[in-house]
RODO-2510 file (C-alpha; in nm, 4 decimals, decimal comma):
residues 327
     n   res          X          Y          Z
     1     m    -1,0350    -0,7502    -0,5912
     2     n    -1,1803    -0,9121    -0,9106
     3     l    -0,9753    -1,1052    -1,1738
     4     e    -0,9154    -0,8029    -1,4045
     5     a    -0,7897    -0,5957    -1,1189
     6     r    -0,5615    -0,8628    -0,9892
     7     k    -0,4239    -0,9022    -1,3467
     8     k    -0,3588    -0,5373    -1,3857
     9     k    -0,1790    -0,5211    -1,0432
    10     f     0,0359    -0,8226    -1,1389
    11     v     0,1483    -0,6370    -1,4727
    12     t     0,2168    -0,3214    -1,2678
    13     l     0,4409    -0,5415    -1,0348
    14     l     0,6220    -0,6900    -1,3411
    15     q     0,6735    -0,3571    -1,4999
    16     e     0,8223    -0,2339    -1,1547
    17     l     1,0657    -0,5318    -1,1422
    18     l     1,1609    -0,4826    -1,5104
    19     t     1,2520    -0,1320    -1,4584
    20     s     1,4084    -0,1446    -1,1157
    21     k     1,5881    -0,4625    -1,1361
    22     c     1,6467    -0,5712    -1,5056
    23     d     1,7066    -0,2371    -1,6794
    24     g     1,3920    -0,2696    -1,8840
    25     v     1,5171    -0,6099    -2,0532
    26     q     1,2359    -0,8599    -2,0704
    27     a     1,4897    -1,1427    -2,1178
    28     r     1,6735    -1,0498    -1,8086
    29     l     1,3496    -1,0554    -1,6048
    30     a     1,2670    -1,3817    -1,7475
    31     e     1,6036    -1,5216    -1,6538
    32     r     1,5860    -1,3996    -1,3056
    33     i     1,2651    -1,5797    -1,2290
    34     q     1,3556    -1,8725    -1,4451
    35     i     1,0803    -1,8640    -1,7121
    36     g     1,0772    -1,8305    -2,0929
    37     t     1,0788    -1,4855    -2,2590
    38     s     0,7570    -1,5682    -2,4338
    39     t     0,5901    -1,6257    -2,1147
    40     i     0,7078    -1,3047    -1,9547
    41     s     0,5813    -1,1257    -2,2604
    42     r     0,2331    -1,2848    -2,2271
    43     w     0,2340    -1,1939    -1,8494
    44     l     0,3298    -0,8290    -1,9259
    45     s     0,0376    -0,8187    -2,1744
    46     g    -0,2071    -0,9021    -1,8873
    47     q    -0,3054    -1,2525    -2,0027
    48     v    -0,2325    -1,4443    -1,6693
    49     d    -0,3908    -1,4447    -1,3398
    50     p    -0,1062    -1,4391    -1,0708
    51     i    -0,2953    -1,6886    -0,8507
    52     n    -0,2190    -1,9493    -1,1242
    53     v     0,1733    -1,8850    -1,1359
    54     e     0,3638    -2,2060    -1,0158
    55     t     0,4604    -2,1683    -0,6517
    56     l     0,8367    -2,1767    -0,6901
    57     i     0,8332    -1,9072    -0,9681
    58     f     0,6012    -1,6992    -0,7361
    59     s     0,8474    -1,7304    -0,4691
    60     r     1,1183    -1,5959    -0,7069
    61     i     0,9204    -1,2935    -0,7984
    62     a     0,8624    -1,2278    -0,4190
    63     m     1,2378    -1,2469    -0,3597
    64     l     1,3234    -1,0280    -0,6544
    65     k     1,0649    -0,7799    -0,5136
    66     g     1,2294    -0,8039    -0,1655
    67     c     0,9217    -0,9361     0,0190
    68     s     0,8013    -1,2603     0,1559
    69     t     0,5657    -1,4798    -0,0521
    70     q     0,2888    -1,4396     0,2085
    71     e     0,3138    -1,0507     0,1743
    72     l     0,3059    -1,0750    -0,1989
    73     a     0,0169    -1,3167    -0,2035
    74     k    -0,1686    -1,0712     0,0211
    75     s    -0,0924    -0,7671    -0,1923
    76     l    -0,2425    -0,9537    -0,4831
    77     d    -0,5454    -1,0467    -0,2821
    78     f    -0,5050    -1,4283    -0,2845
    79     i    -0,6439    -1,5046     0,0545
    80     k    -0,6662    -1,3334     0,3799
    81     a    -0,3292    -1,3641     0,5694
    82     e    -0,4962    -1,4452     0,9061
    83     r    -0,6791    -1,7419     0,7394
    84     d    -0,3685    -1,8731     0,5560
    85     s    -0,1754    -2,0045     0,8475
    86     q    -0,4965    -2,1644     0,9781
    87     k    -0,5541    -2,3504     0,6608
    88     k    -0,1852    -2,4676     0,6421
    89     f    -0,2111    -2,5720     1,0176
    90     q    -0,5411    -2,7673     0,9263
    91     i    -0,3653    -2,9463     0,6340
    92     l    -0,0771    -3,0657     0,8727
    93     l    -0,3228    -3,1945     1,1235
    94     k    -0,5298    -3,3894     0,8691
    95     q    -0,2017    -3,5424     0,7485
    96     m    -0,1069    -3,6457     1,0901
    97     l    -0,4693    -3,7797     1,1666
    98     s    -0,4471    -4,0012     0,8453
    99     d    -0,3072    -4,2969     1,0669
   100     k    -0,4326    -4,2050     1,4169
   101     t    -0,7462    -4,0916     1,6044
   102     q    -0,7779    -3,7392     1,7366
   103     e    -0,7383    -3,8902     2,0872
   104     q    -0,4236    -4,0490     1,9964
   105     l    -0,2810    -3,7361     1,8297
   106     g    -0,3722    -3,5253     2,1383
   107     e    -0,1774    -3,7597     2,3619
   108     l     0,1236    -3,7416     2,1456
   109     i     0,1390    -3,3527     2,1359
   110     g    -0,0192    -3,2960     2,4900
   111     v    -0,3547    -3,1584     2,4263
   112     s    -0,7177    -3,2834     2,4389
   113     q    -0,9105    -3,4348     2,1757
   114     i    -1,1574    -3,1372     2,1987
   115     a    -0,8616    -2,9022     2,1191
   116     i    -0,7824    -3,0917     1,8057
   117     s    -1,1482    -3,0928     1,7120
   118     n    -1,1653    -2,7212     1,7436
   119     w    -0,8571    -2,6660     1,5386
   120     l    -0,9992    -2,8707     1,2536
   121     n    -1,3348    -2,6874     1,2668
   122     p    -1,3471    -2,4430     0,9615
   123     e    -1,6099    -2,2338     1,1393
   124     k    -1,3767    -2,1397     1,4134
   125     n    -1,1238    -1,8718     1,3860
   126     i    -0,7968    -2,0375     1,5219
   127     d    -0,4698    -1,8492     1,5224
   128     p    -0,1821    -2,0987     1,5376
   129     a     0,0332    -1,8105     1,6558
   130     k    -0,1370    -1,8321     1,9843
   131     i    -0,0856    -2,2052     2,0359
   132     p     0,1655    -2,2729     2,3230
   133     a     0,5281    -2,3171     2,1906
   134     g     0,5571    -2,6548     2,3723
   135     t     0,2624    -2,7947     2,1716
   136     m     0,3914    -2,6493     1,8386
   137     f     0,7198    -2,8031     1,9211
   138     a     0,5538    -3,1454     1,9799
   139     i     0,3781    -3,1061     1,6501
   140     a     0,7007    -3,0348     1,4621
   141     d     0,8670    -3,3290     1,6381
   142     q     0,5784    -3,5650     1,5183
   143     l     0,6127    -3,4316     1,1605
   144     g     0,9882    -3,4910     1,1700
   145     w     1,0459    -3,1182     1,1058
   146     t     1,2513    -2,8573     1,3080
   147     f     1,0404    -2,5972     1,5081
   148     d     1,1813    -2,3260     1,2951
   149     n     1,0735    -2,5093     0,9699
   150     l     0,7311    -2,5467     1,1249
   151     l     0,7100    -2,1719     1,2038
   152     a     0,8356    -2,0728     0,8460
   153     y     0,5758    -2,3004     0,6971
   154     l     0,2956    -2,1241     0,8736
   155     g     0,4345    -1,7927     0,7659
   156     f     0,5372    -1,6724     1,1028
   157     q     0,8096    -1,4200     1,1242
   158     v     1,1331    -1,5860     1,3033
   159     e     1,3664    -1,3297     1,4173
   160     t     1,7225    -1,3620     1,3146
   161     k     2,0468    -1,1704     1,3844
   162     i     2,0510    -1,0646     1,0190
   163     p     1,7451    -0,8448     0,9171
   164     q     1,5159    -1,0229     0,6794
   165     k     1,5620    -0,7710     0,4038
   166     f     1,9394    -0,8488     0,3903
   167     l     1,8611    -1,2311     0,3949
   168     i     1,6357    -1,1806     0,0985
   169     k     1,9095    -0,9882    -0,0968
   170     y     2,1782    -1,2563    -0,0083
   171     q     1,9551    -1,5504    -0,1101
   172     l     1,8868    -1,3731    -0,4513
   173     e     2,2459    -1,3074    -0,5076
   174     l     2,3461    -1,6706    -0,4151
   175     s     2,0910    -1,8184    -0,6577
   176     e     2,2928    -1,6570    -0,9332
   177     l     2,6224    -1,8182    -0,8394
   178     s     2,7442    -2,1180    -1,0314
   179     l     2,8193    -2,4519    -0,8458
   180     a     3,1841    -2,3941    -0,8424
   181     e     3,1349    -2,0394    -0,6861
   182     r     2,8930    -2,1748    -0,4217
   183     q     3,1473    -2,4483    -0,3357
   184     e     3,4236    -2,1781    -0,2853
   185     l     3,1942    -1,9737    -0,0723
   186     l     3,0948    -2,2826     0,1554
   187     a     3,4703    -2,3669     0,1808
   188     w     3,5468    -2,0186     0,2943
   189     l     3,2615    -2,0172     0,5528
   190     l     3,3686    -2,3402     0,7011
   191     n     3,7328    -2,1980     0,7350
   192     s     3,5921    -1,8813     0,8905
   193     m     3,4011    -2,0689     1,1441
   194     n     3,7139    -2,2542     1,2462
   195     i     3,5646    -2,5886     1,1907
   196     k     3,8059    -2,8750     1,2557
   197     i     3,7831    -3,1532     0,9831
   198     n     4,0139    -3,4371     1,0433
   199     n     3,9117    -3,6206     0,7210
   200     p     3,9777    -3,4105     0,3968
   201     d     3,7003    -3,5846     0,2269
   202     s     3,4447    -3,4431     0,4833
   203     i     3,4357    -3,1030     0,3304
   204     k     3,3646    -3,2490    -0,0168
   205     e     3,0770    -3,4353     0,1594
   206     i     2,9334    -3,1222     0,3065
   207     i     2,9617    -2,9452    -0,0264
   208     s     2,7892    -3,2026    -0,2204
   209     t     2,4847    -3,2490     0,0077
   210     s     2,2560    -3,0610    -0,2201
   211     s     2,0900    -3,2766    -0,4854
   212     d     2,0748    -3,2108    -0,8444
   213     r     1,7756    -3,4295    -0,9045
   214     k     1,4704    -3,2667    -1,0824
   215     v     1,1361    -3,3430    -0,9311
   216     c     0,7871    -3,2585    -1,0697
   217     i     0,5165    -3,2579    -0,7894
   218     i     0,1865    -3,3294    -0,9521
   219     l    -0,1193    -3,2368    -0,7447
   220     e    -0,4969    -3,3066    -0,8093
   221     f    -0,5597    -2,9122    -0,8000
   222     e    -0,3616    -2,5973    -0,7467
   223     d    -0,3196    -2,5338    -0,3762
   224     l    -0,0294    -2,2998    -0,2538
   225     a    -0,0335    -2,4554     0,0996
   226     i     0,0008    -2,8232    -0,0171
   227     a     0,2568    -2,7298    -0,2974
   228     s     0,4612    -2,5436    -0,0236
   229     n     0,4523    -2,8459     0,2104
   230     y     0,5784    -3,0838    -0,0452
   231     a     0,8606    -2,8411    -0,1728
   232     n     0,9611    -2,7680     0,2004
   233     n     0,9933    -3,1298     0,2783
   234     l     1,1913    -3,2075    -0,0394
   235     g     1,4424    -2,9254     0,0681
   236     i     1,4611    -3,0083     0,4153
   237     h     1,5001    -3,3965     0,3979
   238     f     1,6740    -3,4406     0,0562
   239     q     1,8356    -3,0934    -0,0120
   240     i     1,6565    -3,0803    -0,3571
   241     k     1,7272    -2,7300    -0,4863
   242     a     1,4276    -2,5162    -0,5152
   243     e     1,4944    -2,4447    -0,8836
   244     n     1,4783    -2,8190    -0,9487
   245     i     1,1210    -2,8488    -0,8196
   246     t     0,8241    -2,7946    -1,0460
   247     i     0,4618    -2,7937    -0,9291
   248     a     0,1946    -2,8994    -1,1756
   249     t    -0,1658    -3,0476    -1,1915
   250     p    -0,2921    -3,3007    -1,4621
   251     r    -0,4181    -2,9737    -1,6601
   252     s    -0,0938    -2,7987    -1,6461
   253     l     0,1844    -3,0589    -1,6930
   254     p     0,5083    -2,9313    -1,8614
   255     d     0,5473    -2,9819    -2,2244
   256     s     0,7952    -3,2495    -2,1501
   257     l     0,8524    -3,4736    -1,8606
   258     s     1,1718    -3,6085    -1,9858
   259     i     1,3855    -3,3465    -1,7911
   260     f     1,2572    -3,4734    -1,4637
   261     d     1,4248    -3,7610    -1,2582
   262     v     1,1130    -3,8207    -1,0244
   263     l     0,7539    -3,7562    -1,0556
   264     l     0,5607    -3,7353    -0,7262
   265     f     0,1720    -3,7605    -0,7315
   266     d    -0,0548    -3,6588    -0,4567
   267     l    -0,3905    -3,8598    -0,4577
   268     n    -0,6722    -3,8233    -0,2165
   269     n    -0,9654    -4,0217    -0,3502
   270     q    -1,0694    -4,2635    -0,6249
   271     q    -1,2022    -3,9826    -0,8382
   272     s    -0,8455    -3,8253    -0,8541
   273     p    -0,7590    -3,6901    -1,1977
   274     c    -0,4098    -3,8225    -1,1261
   275     i    -0,5263    -4,1871    -1,1502
   276     p    -0,5818    -4,1907    -1,5358
   277     l    -0,2773    -3,9804    -1,5897
   278     i    -0,0704    -4,2368    -1,4186
   279     d    -0,2388    -4,5253    -1,6215
   280     s    -0,1451    -4,3537    -1,9557
   281     l     0,1918    -4,2183    -1,8447
   282     q     0,5078    -4,2719    -2,0558
   283     f     0,8094    -4,1858    -1,8441
   284     d     1,1464    -4,3361    -1,7906
   285     g     1,2229    -4,2156    -1,4427
   286     d     1,0825    -4,3033    -1,1015
   287     v     0,7220    -4,2420    -1,0217
   288     v     0,5987    -4,2265    -0,6544
   289     a     0,2306    -4,1954    -0,5601
   290     f     0,1407    -4,0419    -0,2127
   291     v    -0,2158    -4,1635    -0,1644
   292     d    -0,4755    -4,1048     0,1156
   293     r    -0,5406    -4,4099     0,3477
   294     s    -0,9053    -4,4151     0,2321
   295     l    -0,8072    -4,4954    -0,1239
   296     p    -0,9443    -4,8652    -0,2143
   297     e    -0,6922    -5,1275    -0,1841
   298     d    -0,7708    -5,2614    -0,5467
   299     i    -0,6787    -4,9031    -0,6716
   300     q    -0,3645    -4,9021    -0,4771
   301     d    -0,2726    -5,2400    -0,6099
   302     r    -0,3440    -5,1190    -0,9715
   303     l    -0,1132    -4,8165    -0,9093
   304     k     0,1549    -5,0411    -0,7645
   305     q     0,1754    -5,1955    -1,1240
   306     k     0,2376    -4,8472    -1,2764
   307     v     0,4624    -4,6649    -1,0296
   308     s     0,8011    -4,7324    -0,8431
   309     e     0,6361    -4,6969    -0,5102
   310     v     0,2856    -4,6374    -0,3499
   311     i     0,3122    -4,4550    -0,0017
   312     v     0,0169    -4,4092     0,2207
   313     k     0,0109    -4,0559     0,3754
   314     p     0,1184    -3,9087     0,6225
   315     v     0,4374    -3,9164     0,4118
   316     p     0,7449    -4,0750     0,6222
   317     w     0,9786    -3,8292     0,4772
   318     s     1,2709    -3,9215     0,6994
   319     e     1,2475    -4,2814     0,6060
   320     l     1,2415    -4,2138     0,2358
   321     k     1,6123    -4,0989     0,2629
   322     r     1,7007    -4,4706     0,1940
   323     q     1,5066    -4,4836    -0,1309
   324     a     1,7238    -4,4889    -0,4477
   325     y     1,4956    -4,2483    -0,6331
   326     f     1,6061    -3,9613    -0,3799
   327     e     1,9891    -4,0381    -0,3770
***
């Protein structure tokens, strides 16, 4: 599918959602996927390639359509589905190898160095779905993830007692509830499950676990897999709400950064376009730079003068819970 065909297919999709979900009202569609009305008008006129739509907005479109982001990306011919999970799997492996050798990683997850090498080889067609469950569980453990979160990240279908189509419907409806309504619903769920809470303040603590902090993740270039990895970890470890996470690049920054509490930069080499951006940045909140281990120490030292913290990847997500900028 060429560029123009993909744009036309995206317009057709938006028109279907406009008619079936929003009674033909553009402002209502814009509100459902949380973008401006001028933006939705531009999209409907065929002026945008859907491959450049921000990850979280793309996920809202998929939810509104009633499908997974994987299915929507495949229908719009982003990348082949069978290669998508392999690419995501390789990204995770590279992160895990940033501070250890292939032999060391193999020992930790119970495989040989040759297996690690094969998994990383772009010429080989590796299907992560066929890797033994015990190995995948060990990988999730090394990442500080749950097994289910790893499977979800890789795009595997995880069976639940509630059909997926109903979960998508409920998720969409929940996103429209106010904070007070969500608190009331949570209190009802806790009561219906007969959870015994001795301390009355405990329920308040459970209700308030979701963070209202707004985070902008700035990547060197657009990459759905990397963006999803960061967004998933922010949700899993810090309960950052999906609607409060924005994905950007140095070329596609929001008009104003003042709405954000934290900026997270992902840097992989000394030619990163994020470095000059950080040098010139005027921002009152916290700035955190996640850098590759290969980044020269003099550049890391220079960054430390500009940002709240420089963290060498792989990111120790569970340890960052103690940092003030995520509280």
